[in-house]
ZATI-255762 format. One record per residue (C-alpha): residue number from 1; x, z, y. Coordinates in pm, whole numbers, plus 50000, padded with zeros to 5 digits. Layout:
N
PT resi     u     w     v
PT  NUM     X     Z     Y
...
***
This chain:
820
PT resi     u     w     v
PT    1 52669 49810 50608
PT    2 52505 49707 50286
PT    3 52531 49347 50181
PT    4 52416 49125 49901
PT    5 52515 48774 49805
PT    6 52489 48551 49508
PT    7 52865 48519 49473
PT    8 52988 48535 49116
PT    9 52638 48543 48968
PT   10 52467 48265 48779
PT   11 52210 48080 48990
PT   12 51873 47961 48877
PT   13 51834 47583 48856
PT   14 51694 47492 49196
PT   15 51412 47246 49242
PT   16 51405 47306 49615
PT   17 51631 47012 49688
PT   18 51369 46777 49542
PT   19 51082 46954 49717
PT   20 50990 46941 50082
PT   21 50807 47189 50299
PT   22 50742 47563 50290
PT   23 50459 47540 50036
PT   24 50675 47370 49775
PT   25 50961 47609 49844
PT   26 50736 47911 49806
PT   27 50582 47766 49490
PT   28 50926 47755 49328
PT   29 51024 48107 49433
PT   30 50691 48270 49345
PT   31 50729 48194 48974
PT   32 50922 48518 48916
PT   33 50679 48782 48783
PT   34 50644 49139 48901
PT   35 50610 49416 48640
PT   36 50308 49629 48728
PT   37 50288 49870 48431
PT   38 50495 49987 48134
PT   39 50424 50209 47834
PT   40 50642 50334 47547
PT   41 50547 50418 47190
PT   42 50776 50596 46948
PT   43 50815 50437 46604
PT   44 50886 50623 46281
PT   45 51216 50812 46285
PT   46 51231 50861 46663
PT   47 51519 50614 46713
PT   48 51311 50304 46781
PT   49 51059 50263 47060
PT   50 50811 49987 47138
PT   51 50788 49889 47504
PT   52 50481 49718 47645
PT   53 50474 49578 47998
PT   54 50210 49411 48213
PT   55 50325 49148 48461
PT   56 50169 48931 48730
PT   57 50262 48634 48944
PT   58 50075 48382 49160
PT   59 49930 48085 48974
PT   60 49917 47847 49269
PT   61 49788 47552 49069
PT   62 49472 47741 48966
PT   63 49461 47956 49280
PT   64 49457 48289 49107
PT   65 49681 48575 49003
PT   66 49818 48524 48653
PT   67 49851 48844 48448
PT   68 50019 48871 48111
PT   69 50173 49123 47870
PT   70 50514 49142 47703
PT   71 50641 49342 47405
PT   72 50994 49470 47336
PT   73 51176 49688 47088
PT   74 51425 49954 47205
PT   75 51666 50106 46955
PT   76 51903 50392 47025
PT   77 52268 50304 46958
PT   78 52607 50464 46998
PT   79 52739 50191 47226
PT   80 52747 50166 47604
PT   81 52406 50235 47753
PT   82 52284 50381 47425
PT   83 52010 50119 47377
PT   84 51967 49782 47211
PT   85 51681 49566 47339
PT   86 51498 49276 47176
PT   87 51178 49082 47245
PT   88 50924 49130 46965
PT   89 50645 48888 47061
PT   90 50556 48603 47291
PT   91 50396 48675 47624
PT   92 50015 48676 47617
PT   93 49775 48634 47907
PT   94 49552 48928 48000
PT   95 49188 48836 48058
PT   96 48912 49031 48236
PT   97 49109 49358 48228
PT   98 49048 49599 48515
PT   99 49235 49908 48398
PT  100 49434 50024 48095
PT  101 49605 50341 47980
PT  102 49797 50434 47665
PT  103 49737 50768 47493
PT  104 50011 51036 47501
PT  105 50149 50934 47160
PT  106 50105 50563 47229
PT  107 49886 50520 46919
PT  108 49575 50424 47118
PT  109 49507 50221 47429
PT  110 49200 50244 47652
PT  111 49105 49922 47831
PT  112 48837 49876 48097
PT  113 48710 49517 48110
PT  114 48447 49324 48297
PT  115 48226 49098 48089
PT  116 48253 48752 48251
PT  117 47893 48650 48179
PT  118 47693 48962 48254
PT  119 47935 49133 48492
PT  120 47907 49455 48291
PT  121 48197 49699 48264
PT  122 48312 49771 47908
PT  123 48542 50057 47810
PT  124 48725 49978 47487
PT  125 48969 50176 47272
PT  126 49225 49989 47063
PT  127 49453 50116 46789
PT  128 49651 49968 46501
PT  129 49328 49872 46325
PT  130 49180 49682 46621
PT  131 48901 49779 46859
PT  132 48769 50116 46741
PT  133 48525 50180 47029
PT  134 48345 49959 47280
PT  135 48104 50113 47531
PT  136 47894 49919 47782
PT  137 47917 50156 48079
PT  138 47691 49943 48298
PT  139 47412 49935 48039
PT  140 47418 50314 48007
PT  141 47341 50347 48377
PT  142 47503 50690 48412
PT  143 47710 50588 48715
PT  144 47803 50293 48933
PT  145 48118 50082 48922
PT  146 48436 50240 48786
PT  147 48716 50289 49039
PT  148 49001 50066 48925
PT  149 49240 50090 49222
PT  150 49300 50292 49533
PT  151 49352 50664 49589
PT  152 49060 50780 49371
PT  153 49117 50569 49059
PT  154 49237 50715 48729
PT  155 49201 50675 48352
PT  156 49334 50978 48166
PT  157 49351 51064 47795
PT  158 49301 51420 47679
PT  159 49594 51574 47494
PT  160 49392 51558 47172
PT  161 49337 51185 47235
PT  162 48963 51222 47173
PT  163 48831 51201 47530
PT  164 48876 50976 47832
PT  165 48844 51084 48193
PT  166 48780 50839 48477
PT  167 48623 50812 48824
PT  168 48320 50600 48914
PT  169 48074 50559 49199
PT  170 47776 50789 49186
PT  171 47459 50625 49056
PT  172 47204 50540 49323
PT  173 46841 50424 49315
PT  174 46813 50051 49257
PT  175 46677 49832 49530
PT  176 46311 49748 49485
PT  177 46164 49398 49514
PT  178 46058 49285 49863
PT  179 45742 49442 50000
PT  180 45427 49224 49994
PT  181 45418 49204 50371
PT  182 45764 49041 50363
PT  183 45682 48786 50093
PT  184 45339 48618 50107
PT  185 45156 48642 49777
PT  186 45385 48910 49633
PT  187 45230 49191 49432
PT  188 45250 49551 49545
PT  189 45536 49741 49380
PT  190 45466 50012 49129
PT  191 45423 50363 49265
PT  192 45759 50531 49324
PT  193 45864 50883 49269
PT  194 45818 51068 49595
PT  195 46176 51196 49578
PT  196 46317 50845 49527
PT  197 46092 50660 49772
PT  198 46298 50484 50036
PT  199 46634 50617 49910
PT  200 46756 50269 49825
PT  201 46766 50200 50201
PT  202 46967 50509 50297
PT  203 47298 50425 50462
PT  204 47603 50563 50278
PT  205 47936 50611 50452
PT  206 48239 50458 50285
PT  207 48610 50534 50295
PT  208 48698 50236 50512
PT  209 48928 49942 50476
PT  210 48986 49828 50116
PT  211 48745 50106 50009
PT  212 48424 49969 50158
PT  213 48240 50006 49823
PT  214 48368 50361 49769
PT  215 48143 50635 49901
PT  216 48070 50917 49652
PT  217 48299 50922 49347
PT  218 48210 51127 49041
PT  219 48416 51244 48742
PT  220 48313 51094 48408
PT  221 48412 51187 48051
PT  222 48376 50966 47745
PT  223 48387 51167 47421
PT  224 48507 50941 47140
PT  225 48422 51186 46861
PT  226 48084 51303 46988
PT  227 47997 50953 47109
PT  228 47877 51081 47446
PT  229 47922 50992 47811
PT  230 47900 51266 48073
PT  231 47907 51277 48451
PT  232 48064 51614 48532
PT  233 47880 51853 48759
PT  234 48027 52148 48944
PT  235 48235 51960 49203
PT  236 48159 52093 49551
PT  237 47917 51876 49747
PT  238 48155 51823 50039
PT  239 48435 51691 49812
PT  240 48511 51344 49681
PT  241 48711 51377 49355
PT  242 48985 51145 49229
PT  243 49328 51126 49061
PT  244 49198 51343 48777
PT  245 49382 51462 48465
PT  246 49319 51709 48185
PT  247 49431 52070 48202
PT  248 49693 52181 47944
PT  249 49435 52310 47694
PT  250 49184 52023 47746
PT  251 48928 52285 47854
PT  252 48928 52179 48218
PT  253 48997 51897 48460
PT  254 49249 51894 48744
PT  255 49168 51660 49031
PT  256 49235 51586 49397
PT  257 48934 51647 49621
PT  258 48899 51496 49968
PT  259 48672 51671 50217
PT  260 48432 51424 50378
PT  261 48278 51647 50645
PT  262 48184 51590 50921
PT  263 48214 51222 50819
PT  264 48445 50991 50628
PT  265 48743 50826 50794
PT  266 48962 50549 50656
PT  267 49182 50664 50370
PT  268 49373 50349 50284
PT  269 49581 50332 50603
PT  270 49582 50706 50677
PT  271 49672 50916 50375
PT  272 49688 51232 50590
PT  273 49327 51330 50527
PT  274 49241 51688 50432
PT  275 49248 51725 50054
PT  276 49326 51980 49788
PT  277 49401 52009 49417
PT  278 49118 52168 49218
PT  279 49062 52289 48863
PT  280 48717 52240 48711
PT  281 48655 52471 48415
PT  282 48465 52298 48133
PT  283 48453 52596 47898
PT  284 48073 52614 47920
PT  285 48010 52277 47755
PT  286 48159 52011 47536
PT  287 47955 51691 47563
PT  288 47680 51505 47743
PT  289 47392 51284 47646
PT  290 47446 51090 47327
PT  291 47492 50715 47338
PT  292 47524 50676 46962
PT  293 47491 50860 46633
PT  294 47655 51194 46578
PT  295 47706 51413 46880
PT  296 47817 51773 46905
PT  297 47641 52101 46983
PT  298 47676 52290 47305
PT  299 47553 52279 47660
PT  300 47603 51932 47813
PT  301 47856 51915 48096
PT  302 47643 51687 48309
PT  303 47355 51938 48305
PT  304 47551 52249 48409
PT  305 47565 52302 48787
PT  306 47756 52631 48763
PT  307 48094 52519 48632
PT  308 48378 52708 48797
PT  309 48591 52511 49050
PT  310 48924 52663 49158
PT  311 49142 52551 49452
PT  312 49505 52535 49338
PT  313 49676 52407 49655
PT  314 49675 52504 50022
PT  315 49333 52496 50185
PT  316 49430 52290 50491
PT  317 49678 52042 50351
PT  318 49687 51679 50244
PT  319 49789 51644 49879
PT  320 49810 51376 49611
PT  321 49959 51282 49274
PT  322 49929 51590 49049
PT  323 50158 51545 48748
PT  324 50161 51790 48453
PT  325 50487 51861 48273
PT  326 50518 51781 47898
PT  327 50499 52150 47806
PT  328 50189 52197 48020
PT  329 50343 52479 48222
PT  330 50416 52309 48556
PT  331 50215 52093 48792
PT  332 50406 51878 49039
PT  333 50240 51720 49344
PT  334 50305 51585 49695
PT  335 50187 51768 50007
PT  336 50173 51670 50374
PT  337 50006 51793 50689
PT  338 49659 51690 50802
PT  339 49660 51459 51103
PT  340 49960 51339 51298
PT  341 50145 51027 51180
PT  342 49941 50829 50932
PT  343 50241 50824 50692
PT  344 50482 51115 50683
PT  345 50775 51281 50515
PT  346 50619 51489 50237
PT  347 50691 51811 50051
PT  348 50731 51822 49675
PT  349 50540 52125 49550
PT  350 50522 52280 49203
PT  351 50259 52514 49059
PT  352 50321 52732 48754
PT  353 50005 52698 48550
PT  354 49986 53046 48398
PT  355 50063 53247 48712
PT  356 49916 53003 48969
PT  357 50226 53055 49184
PT  358 50335 52760 49398
PT  359 50686 52690 49528
PT  360 50832 52418 49747
PT  361 51084 52215 49547
PT  362 51176 51976 49830
PT  363 51079 52038 50191
PT  364 51022 51800 50481
PT  365 51351 51653 50611
PT  366 51362 51632 50989
PT  367 51710 51482 51024
PT  368 51836 51274 50731
PT  369 52171 51324 50561
PT  370 52379 51074 50369
PT  371 52262 51225 50041
PT  372 51889 51261 50109
PT  373 51652 51144 50383
PT  374 51326 51292 50253
PT  375 51025 51197 50038
PT  376 50798 50918 50159
PT  377 50641 50795 49835
PT  378 50269 50727 49844
PT  379 50232 50842 49481
PT  380 50447 50987 49208
PT  381 50505 50773 48897
PT  382 50230 50834 48638
PT  383 50490 50978 48399
PT  384 50781 51120 48592
PT  385 50881 51435 48397
PT  386 51185 51452 48172
PT  387 51142 51591 47821
PT  388 51289 51929 47927
PT  389 50994 51986 48167
PT  390 51251 52081 48428
PT  391 51363 51754 48584
PT  392 51154 51475 48737
PT  393 51238 51124 48857
PT  394 51065 50946 49143
PT  395 51120 50654 49378
PT  396 51113 50680 49756
PT  397 51244 50494 50063
PT  398 51588 50608 50173
PT  399 51648 50430 50501
PT  400 51620 50056 50427
PT  401 51645 50105 50050
PT  402 51410 50242 49786
PT  403 51607 50455 49540
PT  404 51534 50658 49229
PT  405 51589 51031 49278
PT  406 51626 51293 49007
PT  407 51485 51631 49113
PT  408 51578 51956 48939
PT  409 51276 52180 48990
PT  410 51468 52497 48902
PT  411 51765 52451 49135
PT  412 51568 52246 49393
PT  413 51843 51984 49410
PT  414 51831 51605 49436
PT  415 52053 51344 49269
PT  416 52031 50980 49376
PT  417 52048 50778 49054
PT  418 52076 50436 49220
PT  419 52279 50497 49537
PT  420 52538 50229 49599
PT  421 52385 49973 49362
PT  422 52370 49612 49472
PT  423 51992 49611 49430
PT  424 51808 49747 49731
PT  425 51478 49846 49570
PT  426 51422 50048 49250
PT  427 51082 50143 49112
PT  428 51019 50372 48815
PT  429 50749 50247 48578
PT  430 50754 50526 48320
PT  431 50968 50810 48184
PT  432 50893 50908 47823
PT  433 51115 51071 47561
PT  434 51392 51067 47827
PT  435 51379 50687 47840
PT  436 51364 50544 48192
PT  437 51189 50210 48243
PT  438 51230 50064 48591
PT  439 51251 49745 48793
PT  440 51517 49658 49049
PT  441 51537 49378 49302
PT  442 51707 49266 49623
PT  443 51628 49006 49891
PT  444 51825 48746 49692
PT  445 51744 48884 49345
PT  446 51393 48870 49190
PT  447 51278 49181 48999
PT  448 51463 49264 48678
PT  449 51331 49500 48410
PT  450 51586 49762 48304
PT  451 51593 50072 48081
PT  452 51824 50372 48055
PT  453 51864 50696 47859
PT  454 51843 51006 48076
PT  455 52143 51227 47991
PT  456 52126 51609 47973
PT  457 52103 51809 48295
PT  458 52419 51793 48502
PT  459 52545 51476 48330
PT  460 52311 51218 48481
PT  461 52576 51016 48667
PT  462 52674 50749 48610
PT  463 52352 50621 48457
PT  464 52392 50325 48220
PT  465 52116 50071 48285
PT  466 52045 49814 48015
PT  467 51871 49489 48118
PT  468 51549 49397 47938
PT  469 51451 49097 48150
PT  470 51747 49008 48372
PT  471 51651 48750 48633
PT  472 51932 48558 48802
PT  473 51982 48550 49177
PT  474 51842 48262 49380
PT  475 52071 48026 49570
PT  476 52086 47994 49944
PT  477 52022 48359 50040
PT  478 52258 48631 50163
PT  479 52164 48963 50319
PT  480 52306 49267 50496
PT  481 52187 49585 50666
PT  482 52246 49622 51040
PT  483 52257 49970 51195
PT  484 52127 49995 51553
PT  485 52196 50294 51779
PT  486 51955 50302 52078
PT  487 52086 50429 52411
PT  488 51967 50744 52585
PT  489 51968 50759 52962
PT  490 51856 51121 52981
PT  491 51596 51027 53241
PT  492 51221 51063 53241
PT  493 51012 51365 53148
PT  494 51226 51427 52841
PT  495 51535 51250 52715
PT  496 51450 51001 52445
PT  497 51570 51072 52095
PT  498 51861 50856 51987
PT  499 51799 50827 51614
PT  500 51966 50523 51468
PT  501 51749 50265 51300
PT  502 51819 49965 51081
PT  503 51731 49601 51033
PT  504 51773 49376 50731
PT  505 51923 49036 50808
PT  506 51863 48757 50558
PT  507 52067 48443 50621
PT  508 52102 48099 50461
PT  509 52423 48063 50265
PT  510 52411 47687 50310
PT  511 52382 47473 50619
PT  512 52565 47469 50948
PT  513 52535 47769 51181
PT  514 52402 47876 51422
PT  515 52078 47930 51235
PT  516 51734 47968 51392
PT  517 51610 48328 51368
PT  518 51267 48454 51259
PT  519 51202 48811 51382
PT  520 50969 49025 51166
PT  521 50869 49373 51285
PT  522 50685 49549 51001
PT  523 50328 49663 51021
PT  524 50195 49690 50667
PT  525 50168 49946 50394
PT  526 50348 49828 50087
PT  527 50518 49490 50086
PT  528 50537 49397 50453
PT  529 50708 49062 50429
PT  530 50445 48826 50295
PT  531 50265 48712 50610
PT  532 50408 48367 50546
PT  533 50292 48381 50185
PT  534 49938 48454 50300
PT  535 49949 48148 50523
PT  536 50086 47930 50242
PT  537 49870 48061 49954
PT  538 49591 48280 50096
PT  539 49370 48278 49788
PT  540 49644 48383 49547
PT  541 49856 48641 49727
PT  542 49750 49002 49658
PT  543 49600 49205 49940
PT  544 49835 49321 50215
PT  545 49698 49643 50359
PT  546 49742 49683 50736
PT  547 49876 50026 50802
PT  548 50026 50071 51146
PT  549 50383 50149 51243
PT  550 50479 50409 50981
PT  551 50592 50175 50704
PT  552 50931 50029 50606
PT  553 51103 49707 50515
PT  554 51310 49800 50209
PT  555 51566 49563 50060
PT  556 51335 49424 49791
PT  557 51260 49072 49672
PT  558 51016 48887 49896
PT  559 50966 48524 49793
PT  560 50836 48420 50134
PT  561 51146 48554 50309
PT  562 51375 48388 50055
PT  563 51184 48065 50114
PT  564 51254 48082 50485
PT  565 51624 48122 50413
PT  566 51623 47823 50181
PT  567 51451 47626 50454
PT  568 51740 47705 50689
PT  569 51605 48006 50881
PT  570 51764 48347 50920
PT  571 51518 48639 50901
PT  572 51548 48977 51074
PT  573 51330 49255 50925
PT  574 51328 49536 51183
PT  575 51280 49901 51081
PT  576 51227 50036 51432
PT  577 51221 50409 51507
PT  578 50909 50554 51347
PT  579 50966 50373 51018
PT  580 50962 50563 50690
PT  581 51287 50666 50525
PT  582 51474 50793 50832
PT  583 51350 51153 50858
PT  584 51039 51312 51002
PT  585 51194 51336 51349
PT  586 51219 50958 51363
PT  587 50854 50923 51256
PT  588 50738 51176 51515
PT  589 50940 51010 51791
PT  590 50695 50719 51794
PT  591 50387 50930 51863
PT  592 50267 50870 52222
PT  593 50515 50578 52245
PT  594 50339 50313 52039
PT  595 50364 49984 52224
PT  596 50678 50104 52398
PT  597 50947 50240 52166
PT  598 50863 50010 51873
PT  599 50864 49709 52106
PT  600 51186 49821 52274
PT  601 51362 49855 51941
PT  602 51266 49499 51851
PT  603 51295 49320 52185
PT  604 51576 49080 52264
PT  605 51625 49126 52637
PT  606 51360 49212 52893
PT  607 51329 49129 53263
PT  608 51001 49294 53358
PT  609 51033 49654 53240
PT  610 51187 49970 53370
PT  611 51380 50131 53086
PT  612 51427 50503 53031
PT  613 51620 50559 52713
PT  614 51444 50284 52521
PT  615 51096 50364 52658
PT  616 50892 50269 52965
PT  617 50735 50534 53184
PT  618 50541 50550 53509
PT  619 50493 50895 53658
PT  620 50537 51047 53311
PT  621 50194 50916 53212
PT  622 50090 50572 53095
PT  623 50288 50255 53048
PT  624 50301 50024 53349
PT  625 50499 49697 53363
PT  626 50768 49704 53630
PT  627 51062 49497 53742
PT  628 51417 49597 53668
PT  629 51681 49667 53411
PT  630 51734 49460 53095
PT  631 51704 49577 52737
PT  632 52044 49625 52569
PT  633 52191 49715 52229
PT  634 51870 49665 52030
PT  635 51800 49499 51699
PT  636 51762 49133 51787
PT  637 52029 49134 52052
PT  638 52279 49294 51818
PT  639 52198 49041 51549
PT  640 52248 48756 51796
PT  641 52574 48909 51911
PT  642 52719 48977 51564
PT  643 52595 48684 51358
PT  644 52603 48302 51386
PT  645 52244 48273 51512
PT  646 52092 48040 51768
PT  647 51948 48240 52064
PT  648 51754 47933 52177
PT  649 51559 47902 51851
PT  650 51371 48228 51799
PT  651 51036 48278 51629
PT  652 50805 48572 51553
PT  653 50635 48631 51218
PT  654 50431 48948 51159
PT  655 50102 49106 51060
PT  656 49889 49402 51169
PT  657 50093 49643 51380
PT  658 50393 49414 51347
PT  659 50179 49145 51508
PT  660 50092 49398 51780
PT  661 50464 49428 51855
PT  662 50511 49051 51834
PT  663 50235 48993 52089
PT  664 50402 49240 52325
PT  665 50727 49046 52290
PT  666 50552 48714 52336
PT  667 50360 48815 52648
PT  668 50663 48978 52809
PT  669 50911 48701 52735
PT  670 50729 48384 52628
PT  671 51027 48172 52728
PT  672 51243 48339 52461
PT  673 51030 48245 52159
PT  674 50966 47892 52042
PT  675 50701 47977 51779
PT  676 50485 48265 51665
PT  677 50270 48314 51352
PT  678 50060 48631 51329
PT  679 49826 48765 51064
PT  680 49552 49011 51159
PT  681 49709 49097 51495
PT  682 49601 49408 51683
PT  683 49547 49281 52037
PT  684 49303 49519 52201
PT  685 49323 49891 52122
PT  686 49004 50000 52303
PT  687 48802 49747 52105
PT  688 48912 49921 51785
PT  689 48743 50248 51881
PT  690 48404 50112 51788
PT  691 48509 49899 51492
PT  692 48806 50068 51324
PT  693 48776 50304 51029
PT  694 49064 50513 51170
PT  695 48962 50590 51531
PT  696 49154 50917 51519
PT  697 49481 50726 51474
PT  698 49411 50526 51792
PT  699 49429 50855 51981
PT  700 49716 51015 51788
PT  701 49944 50713 51820
PT  702 49921 50737 52200
PT  703 49954 51116 52216
PT  704 49587 51165 52305
PT  705 49362 51442 52163
PT  706 49093 51339 51916
PT  707 48769 51517 51838
PT  708 48482 51432 51605
PT  709 48236 51556 51866
PT  710 48290 51342 52176
PT  711 48307 50984 52293
PT  712 48611 50827 52466
PT  713 48656 50899 52835
PT  714 48756 50640 53094
PT  715 49115 50765 53122
PT  716 49171 50735 52747
PT  717 49028 50385 52731
PT  718 49248 50284 53027
PT  719 49557 50421 52852
PT  720 49476 50225 52537
PT  721 49414 49907 52734
PT  722 49744 49935 52920
PT  723 49926 49968 52586
PT  724 49749 49660 52444
PT  725 49910 49315 52444
PT  726 49594 49164 52589
PT  727 49650 49358 52914
PT  728 49973 49164 52973
PT  729 49845 48815 52898
PT  730 49821 48717 53264
PT  731 50185 48810 53327
PT  732 50321 48561 53078
PT  733 50450 48229 53204
PT  734 50207 48052 52970
PT  735 49912 48188 52777
PT  736 49677 48040 52519
PT  737 49359 47889 52659
PT  738 49059 48120 52629
PT  739 49268 48437 52569
PT  740 48999 48703 52631
PT  741 48749 48540 52397
PT  742 48554 48666 52100
PT  743 48676 48522 51772
PT  744 48489 48429 51457
PT  745 48608 48437 51104
PT  746 48454 48394 50761
PT  747 48167 48197 50620
PT  748 47903 48392 50812
PT  749 48074 48404 51150
PT  750 48155 48773 51176
PT  751 48290 48896 51508
PT  752 48661 48976 51529
PT  753 48699 49058 51895
PT  754 48968 49322 51862
PT  755 49148 49124 51591
PT  756 49150 48769 51711
PT  757 49070 48730 52083
PT  758 49213 48377 52087
PT  759 48938 48228 51875
PT  760 48636 48044 52021
PT  761 48326 48253 52093
PT  762 48114 48078 51830
PT  763 48176 47851 51530
PT  764 48051 47543 51720
PT  765 48265 47611 52024
PT  766 48575 47476 51853
PT  767 48433 47125 51886
PT  768 48292 47178 52236
PT  769 48622 47300 52382
PT  770 48729 47632 52533
PT  771 48734 47742 52896
PT  772 49047 47632 53073
PT  773 49269 47903 53223
PT  774 49476 47884 53536
PT  775 49803 47863 53340
PT  776 49919 47576 53120
PT  777 49781 47561 52768
PT  778 49978 47695 52472
PT  779 49879 47502 52157
PT  780 49710 47760 51935
PT  781 49573 47738 51584
PT  782 49333 47998 51446
PT  783 49304 48000 51067
PT  784 49018 48162 50875
PT  785 49037 48196 50497
PT  786 48745 48249 50261
PT  787 48813 48393 49918
PT  788 48588 48485 49624
PT  789 48771 48813 49576
PT  790 48567 49128 49622
PT  791 48860 49346 49722
PT  792 48966 49369 50081
PT  793 49166 49076 50206
PT  794 49423 49000 50472
PT  795 49168 49000 50752
PT  796 49044 49347 50671
PT  797 49075 49485 51023
PT  798 48713 49472 51135
PT  799 48460 49739 51068
PT  800 48121 49800 51222
PT  801 48002 50162 51236
PT  802 48137 50260 50899
PT  803 48064 49931 50721
PT  804 48321 49654 50695
PT  805 48214 49303 50785
PT  806 48241 49003 50555
PT  807 48605 48978 50662
PT  808 48678 49286 50453
PT  809 48563 49099 50143
PT  810 48845 48849 50136
PT  811 48824 48660 50464
PT  812 49154 48644 50651
PT  813 49246 48541 51001
PT  814 49578 48417 51128
PT  815 49706 48299 51464
PT  816 49970 48033 51512
PT  817 50141 47969 51844
PT  818 50363 47672 51921
PT  819 50503 47816 52241
PT  820 50742 47536 52330
***
């Protein structure tokens, strides 16, 4: 059982005692920055290195995300750790920057900015002499907006450091002024090209949640010597390219291509879409149209439709993160299967560039071992190869931790570099010249920046980490990992699997027990613990992407959870069966049991369900509520039994699929929970079929077949409804007034029926009052947030026939229940 306390460690000066309320508490704890990027540059002599980092933290006073850069000097020494660290400059705020990337030698830096006044995108190149190049990409009109985040985005330097490769939206015809019959007195528009006439009104599919402005990406090359900008041709029409990098000789481009036929499905929540790694040969050209003086001879790339495209990976796989070794001989990437769980245990594959032979370095792990539980990382670090081009370092969940693993690609072995450390989450920022730059954190310890020298092969342990920015622990927070072993009755159509799962328990170190307990089942991709932060500071907190059950609570720093502890609450973060980090068998065990197994693993004690090995069955078919045996030996009950917690003061706090589980718990046992706060809850599964960007997952999660070619049948809709929390509302002792209502959220009143069925049917209905139900009223608060951000926000669950509503542009919705 892992634990973490602040004993024996210097505490930060606390202002919490003088502050009152969750907002003030969160404001104090959110001041610790997170490091988002790091880059190294070697100085003369090879013994000194310059480290540049980019950091961010919420600026609650100005309601924005503050971003700034820091500079350090690293010098190799003969002492312990082998490095001496010093700060070389004051921190400086970063303005208007969308994307940045250092060149291979670190002598140049490419920066993509947005001009505040005009809104144009500028691509600049900086070196020791200042800004050497500045290109107005918007004014050139060669493509649409550059992709700055998400699965397609990239900004890659060529090995010669003379060209830049990035991904942007394909240029489309501009919208014409209104027609004269729409605007009285308006002049007729100029005659249009017959080929372009009406194209500005053509509907374009997008890639779903958080990618609603991403439809057809194109590869773009900026030649700094020839002063040319090219949009590469030759990519197959049924592919969407992204994650591009240069081939070893700079004569081609390697990229990931996603098939979008027969139509696009959501990619943000479901990374298991069909994709492959391709090589585009550029030998037939060298530059495109000139945007300045100079230029170079040769056939322009953007005019050649016959460039050779080669598939390097399996034809029917799901791949991502190609990473080229320093010697240019090996290409490392992640590979999963198409379909099935929306997040999976992945393979680590390696391609030898010259021979085009591919081998599996690490395979899928069905049952975890103490040493290795599998690979679950969404992406590989941008620079993960050691200088010997044999070893690579990556971070991945390992049960309820995220550790750094060293992989030997020749022996196909794994070494955990951070196992047993007091920090529960490690993330690699960069690995260059065998210097590791990483961050580490724990539930009671904000992120610290650390560096280490990677020893020769076979001598990696123990690794000597040297602190660069060492943040102290916060007072009032302790934590431990609870292991839960579910029972197996051996009944039902098949005996339920008995994989153990875990839960993280955060407790106040001060105050008098028993403490009230806040139960948090996860349901997000990425940091799953900031539902409270969204409620406290919705316009500042970065987007939390809803992602269904296959995620994980790792033992990282979460300021909102630490704030709850300092306010006197204990917090239980439940990694139910199906979470990442516990083997593929655990992930697969949840398929067809969503709404059953995940709820059972989280529930305290039930009185209205028939239990078969942690799952509910009726005639081996769909879930039906029954009367009978209690739930035993599960996460919350074990926590109440082992720890000084108050069983009469329980609350639920969750988002997305975690809120789906919380609603199941609330409707089944409303008398057990005194409060409930949910963000973007999934209440009605059938309603998502017509609005979700991932309809296939609605079938897969319940063990139902999905096909592009047919509509849902009555039996499938009935199964989804019976698994939905809304189907059990009438069985609760008390329910919110107006439960089966259509909700509204956002400035323009977009419909959120499947997301927020507790809201009034129209904006004016809140003043007029809701229909009264037969049961007593539960006081309910529905919160809708409007934000100027253009990226998807916390309410990004609604989608209408391939196009997200206004709620996907920063409008959030939250539900608050005061049950008692």
